[in-house]
C-alpha positions as CSV (number, residue, x, y, z in Angstrom):
1,M,-4.3,-88.7,54.1
2,N,-4.2,-88.7,50.3
3,E,-5.2,-85.9,48.1
4,L,-8.8,-86.6,47.4
5,D,-9.7,-87.3,51.3
6,R,-7.6,-83.8,52.1
7,A,-9.8,-82.2,49.3
8,L,-13.3,-83.4,50.6
9,L,-12.4,-83.0,54.3
10,T,-11.7,-79.3,53.2
11,A,-15.0,-79.2,51.1
12,E,-16.8,-80.1,54.1
13,D,-15.1,-77.6,56.3
14,W,-15.7,-74.7,53.6
15,H,-19.1,-75.7,53.2
16,A,-20.1,-75.6,56.8
17,R,-18.5,-72.2,56.8
18,G,-20.5,-71.0,54.0
19,I,-17.3,-70.4,51.7
20,E,-18.1,-70.9,48.0
21,F,-15.8,-73.2,46.0
22,A,-15.6,-75.5,43.0
23,L,-13.9,-78.8,42.4
24,A,-11.5,-79.5,39.4
25,T,-11.0,-83.5,38.4
26,V,-8.6,-84.5,35.7
27,V,-10.6,-86.6,33.3
28,G,-8.6,-86.7,30.4
29,V,-4.8,-86.2,29.4
30,R,-3.0,-86.2,26.1
31,G,0.7,-85.8,25.5
32,S,3.1,-84.4,28.4
33,T,0.9,-83.3,31.4
34,Y,2.1,-82.9,35.1
35,R,-0.8,-84.6,36.6
36,G,-2.5,-87.8,35.5
37,L,-6.2,-88.9,35.5
38,G,-8.0,-88.7,38.8
39,A,-5.9,-85.5,40.2
40,R,-8.0,-82.9,41.8
41,Q,-7.6,-79.3,43.0
42,L,-10.3,-77.5,45.1
43,V,-10.6,-74.0,44.5
44,A,-12.2,-71.2,46.9
45,A,-13.7,-68.1,45.7
46,D,-10.8,-66.1,47.0
47,G,-8.2,-68.4,45.0
48,T,-7.0,-70.5,48.1
49,S,-6.7,-74.1,46.6
50,I,-6.0,-77.7,47.9
51,G,-4.3,-80.3,45.6
52,T,-3.2,-79.5,42.0
53,V,-4.3,-80.2,38.7
54,S,-1.1,-78.9,37.0
55,G,2.3,-77.5,37.9
56,G,0.8,-74.3,38.8
57,C,0.6,-73.2,34.9
58,L,-3.2,-73.5,34.8
59,D,-3.9,-72.0,38.2
60,S,-5.1,-68.5,36.8
61,D,-7.2,-69.8,34.1
62,L,-8.6,-72.5,36.5
63,L,-9.4,-69.9,38.9
64,A,-11.6,-68.0,36.2
65,V,-13.3,-71.2,35.1
66,A,-14.1,-72.2,38.8
67,A,-15.8,-68.6,39.4
68,Q,-18.0,-69.2,36.4
69,V,-19.3,-72.4,37.7
70,M,-19.7,-71.2,41.1
71,E,-21.9,-68.2,39.8
72,A,-23.7,-70.7,37.3
73,D,-23.7,-73.5,40.1
74,D,-23.7,-76.0,37.2
75,P,-20.7,-78.3,36.3
76,R,-18.7,-78.0,32.9
77,I,-16.0,-79.7,31.0
78,I,-13.0,-78.0,29.8
79,E,-9.9,-78.8,28.0
80,F,-6.6,-76.7,28.5
81,D,-4.5,-77.6,25.2
82,L,-0.9,-76.6,25.6
83,T,0.3,-78.6,22.7
84,A,0.7,-76.0,20.3
85,D,4.1,-74.8,19.5
86,D,3.3,-71.1,19.1
87,E,4.0,-67.7,20.7
88,A,1.1,-67.8,23.0
89,V,1.9,-71.0,24.8
90,W,5.6,-70.4,25.2
91,G,5.1,-66.8,26.1
92,W,2.9,-67.8,29.1
93,G,5.9,-69.8,30.4
94,I,3.8,-72.9,30.1
95,G,5.2,-75.1,27.1
96,C,4.2,-78.3,28.6
97,N,3.1,-79.9,25.4
98,G,0.1,-81.5,26.4
99,A,-3.5,-81.5,27.0
100,T,-5.6,-81.6,30.2
101,E,-9.2,-82.2,30.3
102,L,-11.0,-81.2,33.5
103,V,-14.3,-81.6,35.1
104,V,-15.3,-78.4,37.0
105,E,-17.9,-78.7,39.6
106,P,-19.7,-76.4,42.1
107,A,-20.0,-77.2,45.9
108,A,-23.5,-78.9,45.7
109,S,-22.2,-81.5,43.2
110,V,-19.0,-81.9,45.4
111,M,-20.9,-82.5,48.6
112,D,-22.8,-85.1,46.8
113,L,-19.5,-86.9,46.0
114,V,-18.7,-86.4,49.9
115,A,-21.9,-87.8,51.0
116,G,-21.6,-90.9,48.6
117,L,-18.1,-91.6,49.5
118,R,-18.7,-91.6,53.2
119,R,-21.5,-94.0,52.9
120,A,-19.3,-96.3,50.6
121,Q,-16.6,-98.7,51.7
122,R,-13.3,-98.8,49.8
123,P,-12.0,-100.0,47.7
124,L,-14.5,-99.0,44.9
125,V,-14.8,-97.6,41.3
126,V,-16.0,-94.2,40.5
127,V,-17.3,-93.9,37.1
128,H,-17.1,-90.2,36.0
129,H,-19.5,-89.5,33.0
130,L,-18.1,-87.3,30.6
131,G,-21.2,-86.8,27.8
132,D,-24.7,-86.3,29.2
133,G,-24.7,-85.5,32.8
134,I,-21.1,-83.9,33.3
135,G,-20.5,-83.8,37.0
136,Q,-22.4,-87.0,37.8
137,R,-20.9,-90.4,38.9
138,T,-21.5,-93.8,39.8
139,L,-19.9,-95.4,42.6
140,V,-19.4,-99.3,41.9
141,P,-18.4,-101.5,44.9
142,P,-16.8,-104.9,44.2
143,A,-18.9,-107.6,43.2
144,T,-21.8,-105.3,41.8
145,A,-23.8,-106.2,39.0
146,G,-24.7,-103.7,36.1
147,P,-23.4,-102.1,33.2
148,Y,-20.0,-101.1,34.8
149,A,-19.5,-104.4,36.6
150,E,-16.8,-105.7,34.2
151,V,-14.7,-102.8,33.9
152,A,-15.0,-102.0,37.6
153,E,-13.9,-105.4,38.2
154,R,-10.7,-105.3,36.0
155,A,-9.9,-101.7,37.1
156,L,-10.0,-103.0,40.8
157,E,-7.9,-106.3,39.9
158,E,-5.2,-104.1,37.9
159,G,-5.5,-100.7,39.8
160,W,-5.7,-98.4,37.0
161,N,-7.6,-95.3,36.1
162,R,-8.8,-95.0,32.4
163,V,-10.9,-93.0,29.7
164,T,-13.2,-95.5,27.8
165,E,-16.5,-96.0,26.3
166,I,-19.2,-97.9,27.9
167,D,-22.4,-98.5,26.0
168,G,-21.5,-95.8,23.6
169,H,-21.1,-93.3,26.5
170,R,-17.7,-91.8,27.3
171,V,-16.6,-92.2,31.0
172,M,-13.4,-91.8,33.1
173,V,-13.0,-94.9,35.4
174,E,-11.4,-94.2,38.8
175,V,-10.3,-96.7,41.3
176,L,-10.3,-95.5,45.0
177,G,-8.8,-97.9,47.4
178,A,-7.3,-98.2,50.7
179,P,-3.4,-97.0,50.5
180,R,-1.4,-99.5,48.9
181,R,0.9,-101.4,51.5
182,L,4.7,-101.3,51.6
183,I,5.9,-104.5,53.2
184,V,9.4,-103.9,54.6
185,C,11.1,-107.3,55.6
186,G,13.9,-106.5,58.0
187,A,13.8,-103.6,60.8
188,G,17.3,-102.4,60.6
189,H,18.5,-98.9,61.0
190,D,18.4,-98.5,57.0
191,A,14.5,-99.4,57.0
192,A,13.8,-96.3,58.7
193,P,13.9,-93.8,55.8
194,L,12.1,-96.5,53.5
195,V,9.3,-96.4,56.0
196,R,9.3,-92.8,56.3
197,L,9.6,-91.9,52.8
198,G,7.1,-94.6,51.7
199,A,4.4,-93.0,54.2
200,E,5.2,-89.4,52.8
201,L,4.4,-91.2,49.3
202,G,1.0,-92.5,50.5
203,Y,1.8,-95.9,50.9
204,E,0.9,-97.7,54.3
205,P,4.1,-99.2,55.5
206,L,4.1,-102.4,57.5
207,L,7.5,-103.3,59.1
208,V,8.1,-107.1,59.5
209,D,10.6,-108.7,61.7
210,D,11.4,-111.7,64.1
211,R,13.3,-109.6,66.3
212,R,10.9,-107.7,69.0
213,P,13.2,-105.3,70.4
214,F,13.8,-104.1,66.5
215,L,10.2,-103.4,66.3
216,S,9.1,-100.1,68.1
217,V,7.1,-97.1,67.6
218,E,10.2,-94.7,68.6
219,R,12.4,-96.4,65.8
220,F,9.7,-96.3,63.3
221,P,6.7,-93.8,64.0
222,E,5.6,-93.7,60.5
223,A,4.9,-97.4,60.2
224,A,1.2,-98.2,60.0
225,Q,2.0,-101.8,61.5
226,L,4.7,-103.5,63.2
227,V,4.5,-107.3,62.5
228,H,6.5,-109.7,64.8
229,V,6.6,-112.9,62.8
230,A,9.2,-115.5,61.6
231,P,10.2,-114.7,58.2
232,G,8.8,-118.0,56.8
233,E,5.4,-117.0,58.2
234,L,5.3,-113.7,56.3
235,A,2.4,-114.5,53.9
236,S,0.1,-116.0,56.8
237,A,0.6,-113.2,58.8
238,V,0.3,-110.4,56.3
239,D,-1.9,-111.8,53.8
240,L,0.1,-110.9,50.8
241,A,-2.0,-109.3,47.7
242,A,-1.6,-107.9,44.3
243,S,-1.8,-104.5,45.6
244,D,1.4,-104.9,47.8
245,S,5.1,-104.1,47.4
246,V,7.7,-106.1,49.3
247,V,11.1,-105.0,49.9
248,I,13.3,-107.7,51.8
249,M,16.3,-106.1,53.7
250,S,17.0,-108.2,56.8
251,H,20.7,-108.1,55.6
252,N,20.6,-111.7,56.9
253,Y,20.9,-114.5,54.3
254,L,18.8,-117.0,55.8
255,R,16.0,-114.5,57.1
256,D,15.9,-113.0,53.6
257,L,15.8,-116.6,52.0
258,D,12.6,-117.4,54.0
259,Y,11.0,-113.9,53.3
260,L,11.8,-114.5,49.8
261,E,10.1,-117.8,49.8
262,A,7.3,-116.7,51.6
263,A,6.6,-113.6,49.3
264,L,6.6,-115.6,45.9
265,G,3.5,-117.2,44.6
266,H,1.0,-114.3,45.6
267,G,0.8,-112.1,42.6
268,V,2.8,-109.3,44.4
269,P,4.0,-107.0,41.5
270,Y,7.0,-105.9,43.2
271,I,9.5,-108.1,45.3
272,G,12.7,-106.1,45.9
273,V,15.8,-107.7,47.3
274,L,18.6,-105.4,48.6
275,G,22.1,-106.8,47.9
276,P,24.0,-107.6,44.8
277,G,22.5,-109.6,42.0
278,E,24.7,-112.5,42.7
279,R,23.3,-112.8,46.1
280,L,19.8,-113.0,44.6
281,N,21.0,-115.5,42.2
282,R,22.2,-117.6,45.1
283,L,19.0,-117.2,47.1
284,L,17.2,-118.4,44.0
285,A,19.4,-121.6,43.7
286,D,18.9,-122.3,47.2
287,L,15.3,-122.1,46.9
288,A,15.3,-124.4,43.9
289,A,17.3,-126.9,46.2
290,R,14.1,-126.5,48.4
291,G,12.0,-127.5,45.4
292,I,10.7,-123.9,45.1
293,E,10.7,-122.6,41.5
294,P,9.3,-119.2,41.0
295,S,6.7,-118.7,38.2
296,T,7.4,-116.4,35.3
297,Q,5.1,-113.8,37.0
298,D,7.4,-113.9,40.1
299,L,10.5,-113.6,38.3
300,A,9.3,-110.6,36.6
301,A,8.2,-109.2,39.9
302,L,11.8,-109.7,41.5
303,H,14.2,-106.7,41.5
304,G,17.6,-107.3,42.8
305,P,19.6,-105.2,43.4
306,A,16.5,-103.4,44.6
307,G,16.1,-99.9,43.4
308,L,16.8,-97.7,40.3
309,D,20.4,-96.9,39.2
310,I,21.0,-93.4,40.5
311,G,24.3,-94.0,42.1
312,A,22.6,-94.0,45.4
313,E,24.7,-94.2,48.6
314,G,23.6,-94.5,52.3
315,P,20.2,-95.5,53.6
316,T,18.1,-92.3,52.7
317,E,19.3,-92.4,49.0
318,I,18.8,-96.0,48.6
319,A,15.2,-95.5,50.1
320,W,14.6,-93.0,47.4
321,A,16.0,-95.5,44.4
322,V,13.9,-98.4,46.0
323,L,10.7,-96.2,46.2
324,A,11.3,-94.8,42.7
325,E,11.6,-98.1,41.3
326,I,8.5,-99.5,42.9
327,M,6.7,-96.4,41.4
328,A,7.9,-97.1,38.0
329,V,7.0,-100.8,38.3
330,R,3.4,-99.9,39.4
331,R,2.8,-97.4,36.8
332,R,4.5,-99.2,34.1
333,A,6.9,-96.6,33.4
334,G,10.1,-97.0,31.7
335,A,12.2,-94.8,34.2
336,G,15.3,-93.6,32.8
337,F,15.9,-89.9,31.9
338,L,13.0,-87.8,30.8
339,R,15.1,-85.9,28.3
340,R,15.1,-89.2,26.2
341,R,11.4,-89.0,26.0
342,K,11.0,-85.5,24.3
343,G,8.0,-84.7,22.0
344,P,4.2,-85.2,22.3
345,S,3.0,-88.9,23.1
346,T,-0.3,-90.4,22.4
347,L,-3.3,-90.1,24.6
348,R,-2.7,-91.5,28.1
349,D,-5.8,-93.4,28.6
350,Y,-4.1,-95.7,31.1
351,D,-3.0,-94.1,34.4
352,Q,-1.9,-96.7,37.1
353,A,-3.4,-95.9,40.4
């Protein structure tokens, strides 16, 4: 269950039990911040909270703001600016050198959101109004006409959250969709940590293999789906889309060749191939002999050897390296050491969902 659904489920429970609460949503970020656009924290009157909008450094101040919102029963927008390099900021033990803008809304407003999302089907876009009408939202399903149709279509297609202006009004555009799928091709023993850790990160793992005995719930309890299909039929069985990430790891050259051919040409933004780079070069050469020439987009999506260079050894470490690379690609981050990115950055108005 993702952070939003967990918060909304808790809000329903607290509301039924008569517990006062408020919901904080990140609607703007600048510089170095712990969370991005759309992060949420549900706060009860007694200080209990679900989710987080910071690394914990804002909790006491957020609780005070939430108490004011609960008492006034009226949403408000607030910015915590930690960019100042002075005694006050560093004395609080914060020193994040970033600013986080939040909408904090009372229970009644949160329950309106719950009701709206219960009626709506995902994926959809939520337009948060940040000028007049703070705390109000417009839910925009796909292919819906209206003033938000164009920006909603782009957001759904590219999978981003963004602060922007529409008709002179400042809004935060947020994409809510089904969990992104992690398609693991090859059900060997080293696929288990990739499936497990992918599920922990909120991906929907699909495990694909043509060897039925390898596909079992006992071996892969976290898999959302076990797909028994020949490697060359991957695309027809799974219906690959731009929201998917594919990892090819059958450790059998001919299987991997067929998996790779099937994965190309569908706009998948990440295709990882385990094994040395020379092996991927050979795979591409053999595809060329079949008359298959990957597009520029396909070549940009290909990562082989798959994973970030963290000196990973063994299945679990390799799984972490691959998932870290997938996150970096999907969020258009450069990876690498954060210490090389010291100092404030410009407003991060683009957050990959």
